[in-house]
N, CA, C and O atoms as CSV, one atom per row, in Angstrom:
chain,resi,resn,atom,element,x,y,z
A,1,MET,N,N,90.044,141.958,91.367
A,1,MET,CA,C,89.477,143.124,92.072
A,1,MET,C,C,90.554,143.646,93.072
A,1,MET,O,O,91.237,142.870,93.740
A,2,LYS,N,N,90.667,144.986,93.138
A,2,LYS,CA,C,91.622,145.577,94.012
A,2,LYS,C,C,91.076,145.627,95.478
A,2,LYS,O,O,89.866,145.711,95.688
A,3,PRO,N,N,91.968,145.576,96.452
A,3,PRO,CA,C,91.523,145.624,97.851
A,3,PRO,C,C,90.796,146.941,98.106
A,3,PRO,O,O,91.209,147.988,97.607
A,4,ARG,N,N,89.755,146.891,98.855
A,4,ARG,CA,C,89.018,148.109,99.309
A,4,ARG,C,C,88.805,147.959,100.820
A,4,ARG,O,O,88.088,147.078,101.297
A,5,ILE,N,N,89.458,148.855,101.535
A,5,ILE,CA,C,89.412,148.872,103.023
A,5,ILE,C,C,89.079,150.263,103.411
A,5,ILE,O,O,89.742,151.192,102.950
A,6,THR,N,N,88.098,150.468,104.227
A,6,THR,CA,C,87.731,151.805,104.750
A,6,THR,C,C,87.727,151.651,106.249
A,6,THR,O,O,87.077,150.760,106.796
A,7,LEU,N,N,88.483,152.554,106.931
A,7,LEU,CA,C,88.517,152.616,108.376
A,7,LEU,C,C,87.842,153.905,108.790
A,7,LEU,O,O,88.124,154.966,108.233
A,8,ASN,N,N,86.960,153.821,109.757
A,8,ASN,CA,C,86.334,155.027,110.245
A,8,ASN,C,C,85.846,154.843,111.691
A,8,ASN,O,O,85.759,153.728,112.205
A,9,THR,N,N,85.535,155.975,112.318
A,9,THR,CA,C,84.817,155.928,113.559
A,9,THR,C,C,83.430,156.474,113.219
A,9,THR,O,O,83.320,157.452,112.480
A,10,ASN,N,N,82.344,155.839,113.762
A,10,ASN,CA,C,81.024,156.298,113.415
A,10,ASN,C,C,80.600,157.431,114.450
A,10,ASN,O,O,81.383,157.876,115.290
A,11,GLU,N,N,79.366,157.824,114.314
A,11,GLU,CA,C,78.885,158.919,115.191
A,11,GLU,C,C,78.927,158.556,116.690
A,11,GLU,O,O,78.930,159.448,117.538
A,12,ASP,N,N,78.961,157.243,117.023
A,12,ASP,CA,C,79.052,156.807,118.424
A,12,ASP,C,C,80.465,156.596,118.850
A,12,ASP,O,O,80.710,156.203,119.991
A,13,GLY,N,N,81.444,156.851,117.943
A,13,GLY,CA,C,82.841,156.690,118.308
A,13,GLY,C,C,83.403,155.306,118.126
A,13,GLY,O,O,84.550,155.049,118.492
A,14,GLU,N,N,82.604,154.392,117.556
A,14,GLU,CA,C,83.034,153.028,117.357
A,14,GLU,C,C,83.900,152.950,116.114
A,14,GLU,O,O,83.639,153.609,115.107
A,15,LEU,N,N,84.942,152.124,116.206
A,15,LEU,CA,C,85.752,151.850,115.067
A,15,LEU,C,C,85.030,150.850,114.149
A,15,LEU,O,O,84.497,149.836,114.599
A,16,GLU,N,N,85.033,151.174,112.851
A,16,GLU,CA,C,84.426,150.293,111.846
A,16,GLU,C,C,85.469,150.056,110.771
A,16,GLU,O,O,86.184,150.964,110.349
A,17,ILE,N,N,85.530,148.801,110.344
A,17,ILE,CA,C,86.395,148.423,109.244
A,17,ILE,C,C,85.553,147.807,108.142
A,17,ILE,O,O,84.996,146.721,108.303
A,18,TRP,N,N,85.464,148.512,107.017
A,18,TRP,CA,C,84.668,148.022,105.844
A,18,TRP,C,C,85.580,147.378,104.870
A,18,TRP,O,O,86.590,147.973,104.496
A,19,LEU,N,N,85.272,146.168,104.431
A,19,LEU,CA,C,86.212,145.400,103.570
A,19,LEU,C,C,85.464,144.751,102.413
A,19,LEU,O,O,84.344,144.268,102.574
A,20,ASN,N,N,86.087,144.748,101.270
A,20,ASN,CA,C,85.582,143.869,100.198
A,20,ASN,C,C,86.399,142.557,100.368
A,20,ASN,O,O,87.337,142.530,101.164
A,21,PRO,N,N,86.060,141.490,99.643
A,21,PRO,CA,C,86.796,140.184,99.840
A,21,PRO,C,C,88.278,140.283,99.626
A,21,PRO,O,O,89.036,139.623,100.337
A,22,THR,N,N,88.729,141.073,98.682
A,22,THR,CA,C,90.192,141.257,98.416
A,22,THR,C,C,90.819,141.996,99.571
A,22,THR,O,O,91.911,141.639,100.015
A,23,GLY,N,N,90.165,142.998,100.055
A,23,GLY,CA,C,90.673,143.737,101.268
A,23,GLY,C,C,90.753,142.901,102.461
A,23,GLY,O,O,91.722,143.006,103.213
A,24,ARG,N,N,89.773,142.052,102.698
A,24,ARG,CA,C,89.776,141.132,103.825
A,24,ARG,C,C,90.977,140.191,103.694
A,24,ARG,O,O,91.698,139.973,104.668
A,25,ASP,N,N,91.194,139.645,102.526
A,25,ASP,CA,C,92.312,138.685,102.334
A,25,ASP,C,C,93.640,139.331,102.603
A,25,ASP,O,O,94.527,138.737,103.216
A,26,LEU,N,N,93.775,140.602,102.122
A,26,LEU,CA,C,95.013,141.346,102.355
A,26,LEU,C,C,95.251,141.589,103.865
A,26,LEU,O,O,96.350,141.384,104.380
A,27,LEU,N,N,94.188,142.027,104.545
A,27,LEU,CA,C,94.322,142.347,105.942
A,27,LEU,C,C,94.653,141.079,106.729
A,27,LEU,O,O,95.497,141.119,107.625
A,28,VAL,N,N,94.001,139.947,106.409
A,28,VAL,CA,C,94.275,138.709,107.111
A,28,VAL,C,C,95.724,138.285,106.887
A,28,VAL,O,O,96.410,137.898,107.834
A,29,ARG,N,N,96.195,138.355,105.639
A,29,ARG,CA,C,97.587,137.999,105.335
A,29,ARG,C,C,98.555,138.859,106.151
A,29,ARG,O,O,99.529,138.353,106.708
A,30,GLN,N,N,98.285,140.117,106.214
A,30,GLN,CA,C,99.161,141.026,106.975
A,30,GLN,C,C,99.145,140.673,108.469
A,30,GLN,O,O,100.194,140.642,109.113
A,31,LEU,N,N,97.963,140.409,109.010
A,31,LEU,CA,C,97.861,140.007,110.374
A,31,LEU,C,C,98.564,138.669,110.683
A,31,LEU,O,O,99.263,138.526,111.686
A,32,GLN,N,N,98.355,137.731,109.809
A,32,GLN,CA,C,99.067,136.415,109.999
A,32,GLN,C,C,100.562,136.528,109.836
A,32,GLN,O,O,101.301,135.723,110.403
A,33,GLY,N,N,101.025,137.483,109.095
A,33,GLY,CA,C,102.461,137.671,108.909
A,33,GLY,C,C,103.141,138.350,110.053
A,33,GLY,O,O,104.370,138.426,110.058
A,34,LEU,N,N,102.419,138.852,111.030
A,34,LEU,CA,C,103.041,139.507,112.183
A,34,LEU,C,C,103.790,138.484,113.036
A,34,LEU,O,O,103.307,137.374,113.259
A,35,SER,N,N,104.959,138.868,113.503
A,35,SER,CA,C,105.768,137.979,114.325
A,35,SER,C,C,106.760,138.860,115.137
A,35,SER,O,O,106.761,140.086,115.022
A,36,GLU,N,N,107.566,138.217,115.923
A,36,GLU,CA,C,108.569,138.984,116.674
A,36,GLU,C,C,109.547,139.623,115.696
A,36,GLU,O,O,110.084,140.692,115.989
A,37,ALA,N,N,109.785,139.031,114.593
A,37,ALA,CA,C,110.745,139.612,113.598
A,37,ALA,C,C,110.088,140.638,112.678
A,37,ALA,O,O,110.761,141.525,112.155
A,38,SER,N,N,108.795,140.520,112.482
A,38,SER,CA,C,108.004,141.496,111.649
A,38,SER,C,C,106.851,141.931,112.448
A,38,SER,O,O,105.761,141.376,112.318
A,39,GLU,N,N,107.051,142.946,113.307
A,39,GLU,CA,C,106.157,143.251,114.401
A,39,GLU,C,C,105.143,144.364,114.129
A,39,GLU,O,O,104.409,144.741,115.042
A,40,HIS,N,N,105.073,144.903,112.907
A,40,HIS,CA,C,104.030,145.892,112.610
A,40,HIS,C,C,103.806,146.072,111.131
A,40,HIS,O,O,104.623,145.666,110.305
A,41,PHE,N,N,102.686,146.688,110.809
A,41,PHE,CA,C,102.447,147.145,109.433
A,41,PHE,C,C,101.617,148.410,109.538
A,41,PHE,O,O,101.005,148.720,110.560
A,42,HIS,N,N,101.633,149.120,108.423
A,42,HIS,CA,C,100.946,150.439,108.360
A,42,HIS,C,C,99.712,150.413,107.465
A,42,HIS,O,O,99.666,149.702,106.462
A,43,PHE,N,N,98.742,151.183,107.841
A,43,PHE,CA,C,97.614,151.557,106.960
A,43,PHE,C,C,97.933,152.921,106.391
A,43,PHE,O,O,98.555,153.749,107.056
A,44,GLY,N,N,97.510,153.157,105.163
A,44,GLY,CA,C,97.743,154.487,104.593
A,44,GLY,C,C,96.900,154.655,103.337
A,44,GLY,O,O,96.355,153.684,102.812
A,45,PRO,N,N,96.795,155.890,102.858
A,45,PRO,CA,C,96.013,156.175,101.666
A,45,PRO,C,C,96.478,155.281,100.470
A,45,PRO,O,O,97.669,155.058,100.249
A,46,GLU,N,N,95.448,154.782,99.711
A,46,GLU,CA,C,95.726,153.834,98.684
A,46,GLU,C,C,96.650,154.388,97.600
A,46,GLU,O,O,97.308,153.586,96.937
A,47,ASP,N,N,96.744,155.650,97.380
A,47,ASP,CA,C,97.583,156.229,96.344
A,47,ASP,C,C,99.045,156.317,96.779
A,47,ASP,O,O,99.891,156.727,95.985
A,48,LEU,N,N,99.365,155.939,98.031
A,48,LEU,CA,C,100.768,156.037,98.488
A,48,LEU,C,C,101.444,154.669,98.581
A,48,LEU,O,O,102.537,154.552,99.135
A,49,ASP,N,N,100.824,153.684,98.066
A,49,ASP,CA,C,101.406,152.296,98.016
A,49,ASP,C,C,101.829,151.809,99.430
A,49,ASP,O,O,102.916,151.251,99.577
A,50,GLY,N,N,100.999,152.008,100.450
A,50,GLY,CA,C,101.342,151.485,101.759
A,50,GLY,C,C,101.112,149.948,101.810
A,50,GLY,O,O,100.569,149.340,100.887
A,51,GLU,N,N,101.551,149.374,102.924
A,51,GLU,CA,C,101.383,147.956,103.072
A,51,GLU,C,C,99.880,147.508,103.044
A,51,GLU,O,O,99.515,146.475,102.483
A,52,VAL,N,N,99.071,148.342,103.674
A,52,VAL,CA,C,97.607,148.075,103.609
A,52,VAL,C,C,96.946,149.394,103.177
A,52,VAL,O,O,96.786,150.293,104.002
A,53,PRO,N,N,96.572,149.521,101.938
A,53,PRO,CA,C,95.968,150.739,101.451
A,53,PRO,C,C,94.529,150.884,101.919
A,53,PRO,O,O,93.756,149.926,101.920
A,54,VAL,N,N,94.186,152.116,102.319
A,54,VAL,CA,C,92.825,152.403,102.772
A,54,VAL,C,C,92.171,153.514,101.945
A,54,VAL,O,O,92.834,154.397,101.401
A,55,GLN,N,N,90.888,153.429,101.880
A,55,GLN,CA,C,90.048,154.398,101.123
A,55,GLN,C,C,89.919,155.676,101.957
A,55,GLN,O,O,89.965,155.647,103.187
A,56,GLY,N,N,89.760,156.775,101.260
A,56,GLY,CA,C,89.519,158.062,101.918
A,56,GLY,C,C,88.089,158.519,101.866
A,56,GLY,O,O,87.784,159.622,102.320
A,57,LEU,N,N,87.196,157.707,101.328
A,57,LEU,CA,C,85.782,158.085,101.208
A,57,LEU,C,C,84.949,157.354,102.197
A,57,LEU,O,O,85.051,156.132,102.305
A,58,SER,N,N,84.132,158.048,102.919
A,58,SER,CA,C,83.277,157.422,103.964
A,58,SER,C,C,82.021,156.845,103.336
A,58,SER,O,O,81.523,157.313,102.312
A,59,TYR,N,N,81.541,155.817,103.994
A,59,TYR,CA,C,80.265,155.205,103.580
A,59,TYR,C,C,79.039,156.094,103.944
A,59,TYR,O,O,78.048,156.167,103.217
A,60,ARG,N,N,79.173,156.754,105.103
A,60,ARG,CA,C,78.043,157.535,105.617
A,60,ARG,C,C,78.507,158.970,105.996
A,60,ARG,O,O,79.655,159.199,106.377
A,61,GLU,N,N,77.607,159.860,105.878
A,61,GLU,CA,C,77.872,161.206,106.359
A,61,GLU,C,C,78.023,161.136,107.839
A,61,GLU,O,O,77.298,160.386,108.492
A,62,GLY,N,N,78.959,161.905,108.417
A,62,GLY,CA,C,79.191,161.830,109.834
A,62,GLY,C,C,80.281,160.901,110.270
A,62,GLY,O,O,80.794,161.056,111.379
A,63,ASP,N,N,80.664,159.946,109.464
A,63,ASP,CA,C,81.818,159.081,109.765
A,63,ASP,C,C,83.115,159.856,109.690
A,63,ASP,O,O,83.272,160.712,108.819
A,64,GLN,N,N,84.025,159.581,110.560
A,64,GLN,CA,C,85.380,160.167,110.552
A,64,GLN,C,C,86.332,159.159,109.993
A,64,GLN,O,O,86.587,158.129,110.617
A,65,ILE,N,N,86.881,159.441,108.790
A,65,ILE,CA,C,87.769,158.525,108.166
A,65,ILE,C,C,89.129,158.482,108.873
A,65,ILE,O,O,89.650,159.514,109.296
A,66,ILE,N,N,89.696,157.274,108.996
A,66,ILE,CA,C,91.054,157.097,109.514
A,66,ILE,C,C,91.942,156.752,108.361
A,66,ILE,O,O,91.837,155.661,107.800
A,67,GLU,N,N,92.817,157.658,107.992
A,67,GLU,CA,C,93.689,157.440,106.794
A,67,GLU,C,C,95.062,156.850,107.104
A,67,GLU,O,O,95.701,156.269,106.226
A,68,TRP,N,N,95.506,156.993,108.319
A,68,TRP,CA,C,96.832,156.490,108.657
A,68,TRP,C,C,96.725,155.701,109.934
A,68,TRP,O,O,95.963,156.070,110.828
A,69,GLY,N,N,97.484,154.606,110.040
A,69,GLY,CA,C,97.500,153.838,111.242
A,69,GLY,C,C,98.576,152.782,111.219
A,69,GLY,O,O,99.260,152.572,110.218
A,70,LYS,N,N,98.705,152.122,112.358
A,70,LYS,CA,C,99.741,151.056,112.469
A,70,LYS,C,C,99.122,149.931,113.326
A,70,LYS,O,O,98.426,150.194,114.307
A,71,VAL,N,N,99.389,148.702,112.940
A,71,VAL,CA,C,99.056,147.555,113.748
A,71,VAL,C,C,100.325,147.006,114.312
A,71,VAL,O,O,101.265,146.713,113.573
A,72,LEU,N,N,100.370,146.857,115.636
A,72,LEU,CA,C,101.574,146.429,116.376
A,72,LEU,C,C,101.338,145.059,117.026
A,72,LEU,O,O,100.329,144.839,117.696
A,73,PHE,N,N,102.277,144.160,116.816
A,73,PHE,CA,C,102.290,142.839,117.422
A,73,PHE,C,C,103.229,142.823,118.605
A,73,PHE,O,O,104.423,143.098,118.480
A,74,ARG,N,N,102.673,142.496,119.754
A,74,ARG,CA,C,103.489,142.519,121.004
A,74,ARG,C,C,103.350,141.190,121.755
A,74,ARG,O,O,102.245,140.744,122.062
A,75,LEU,N,N,104.472,140.587,122.034
A,75,LEU,CA,C,104.455,139.368,122.890
A,75,LEU,C,C,104.233,139.801,124.348
A,75,LEU,O,O,104.570,140.914,124.752
A,76,ASP,N,N,103.657,138.881,125.106
A,76,ASP,CA,C,103.434,139.202,126.554
A,76,ASP,C,C,104.765,139.519,127.246
A,76,ASP,O,O,104.817,140.381,128.122
A,77,GLU,N,N,105.839,138.824,126.854
A,77,GLU,CA,C,107.117,139.106,127.487
A,77,GLU,C,C,107.626,140.495,127.208
A,77,GLU,O,O,108.255,141.121,128.061
A,78,TRP,N,N,107.357,140.974,126.017
A,78,TRP,CA,C,107.770,142.352,125.651
A,78,TRP,C,C,106.956,143.361,126.484
A,78,TRP,O,O,107.498,144.312,127.047
A,79,ASP,N,N,105.648,143.119,126.538
A,79,ASP,CA,C,104.778,143.981,127.291
A,79,ASP,C,C,105.151,143.975,128.771
A,79,ASP,O,O,105.127,145.017,129.426
A,80,ALA,N,N,105.500,142.786,129.302
A,80,ALA,CA,C,105.892,142.701,130.718
A,80,ALA,C,C,107.113,143.560,131.002
A,80,ALA,O,O,107.222,144.203,132.046
A,81,ALA,N,N,108.029,143.551,130.038
A,81,ALA,CA,C,109.231,144.408,130.235
A,81,ALA,C,C,109.023,145.879,130.005
A,81,ALA,O,O,109.637,146.701,130.685
A,82,HIS,N,N,108.166,146.238,129.059
A,82,HIS,CA,C,108.072,147.649,128.640
A,82,HIS,C,C,106.765,148.329,129.079
A,82,HIS,O,O,106.764,149.535,129.329
A,83,PHE,N,N,105.672,147.595,129.177
A,83,PHE,CA,C,104.365,148.147,129.494
A,83,PHE,C,C,103.573,147.236,130.377
A,83,PHE,O,O,102.471,146.823,130.016
A,84,PRO,N,N,104.124,146.903,131.561
A,84,PRO,CA,C,103.471,145.858,132.403
A,84,PRO,C,C,102.059,146.246,132.810
A,84,PRO,O,O,101.276,145.355,133.139
A,85,HIS,N,N,101.695,147.485,132.809
A,85,HIS,CA,C,100.364,147.899,133.226
A,85,HIS,C,C,99.287,147.276,132.272
A,85,HIS,O,O,98.154,147.062,132.704
A,86,VAL,N,N,99.612,147.000,131.047
A,86,VAL,CA,C,98.617,146.445,130.124
A,86,VAL,C,C,98.323,145.012,130.422
A,86,VAL,O,O,97.319,144.509,129.917
A,87,LEU,N,N,99.103,144.308,131.194
A,87,LEU,CA,C,98.948,142.907,131.528
A,87,LEU,C,C,98.156,142.782,132.841
A,87,LEU,O,O,97.725,141.684,133.192
A,88,GLY,N,N,97.969,143.850,133.539
A,88,GLY,CA,C,97.396,143.779,134.883
A,88,GLY,C,C,95.901,143.701,134.998
A,88,GLY,O,O,95.360,143.552,136.094
A,89,SER,N,N,95.219,143.803,133.858
A,89,SER,CA,C,93.743,143.806,133.879
A,89,SER,C,C,93.188,142.828,132.902
A,89,SER,O,O,93.776,142.582,131.849
A,90,SER,N,N,92.060,142.267,133.238
A,90,SER,CA,C,91.369,141.354,132.280
A,90,SER,C,C,90.318,142.093,131.482
A,90,SER,O,O,89.658,141.500,130.629
A,91,ARG,N,N,90.148,143.401,131.749
A,91,ARG,CA,C,89.168,144.148,130.960
A,91,ARG,C,C,89.531,144.196,129.505
A,91,ARG,O,O,90.687,144.409,129.137
A,92,GLY,N,N,88.501,143.991,128.661
A,92,GLY,CA,C,88.673,144.177,127.237
A,92,GLY,C,C,89.377,143.049,126.492
A,92,GLY,O,O,89.599,143.159,125.287
A,93,ASN,N,N,89.730,141.979,127.173
A,93,ASN,CA,C,90.390,140.873,126.472
A,93,ASN,C,C,89.519,139.680,126.323
A,93,ASN,O,O,89.995,138.591,126.003
A,94,GLY,N,N,88.234,139.862,126.551
A,94,GLY,CA,C,87.298,138.760,126.374
A,94,GLY,C,C,87.086,137.868,127.591
A,94,GLY,O,O,86.304,136.918,127.550
A,95,SER,N,N,87.816,138.196,128.710
A,95,SER,CA,C,87.694,137.360,129.918
A,95,SER,C,C,86.538,137.778,130.748
A,95,SER,O,O,86.286,137.187,131.798
């Protein structure tokens, strides 16, 4: 089965990621492969052979499809040097 991943924002503006099992496995492999040496990957339309192909069809009317994106891996040391403001708050990190 080919990976099927759909990224969208719903009517409330929430990000949703819809995955079939093969799409989940691909996304997890890409996430686990992130490191200081390999620090990002791209999402893109499935017909363009991106690292993580995404679908262009929404599940529901009103959803806004996200066809392009990037996942970036950042070490705290890198953020401290380049974007220290992101380390200054515990909001949004589960604390």
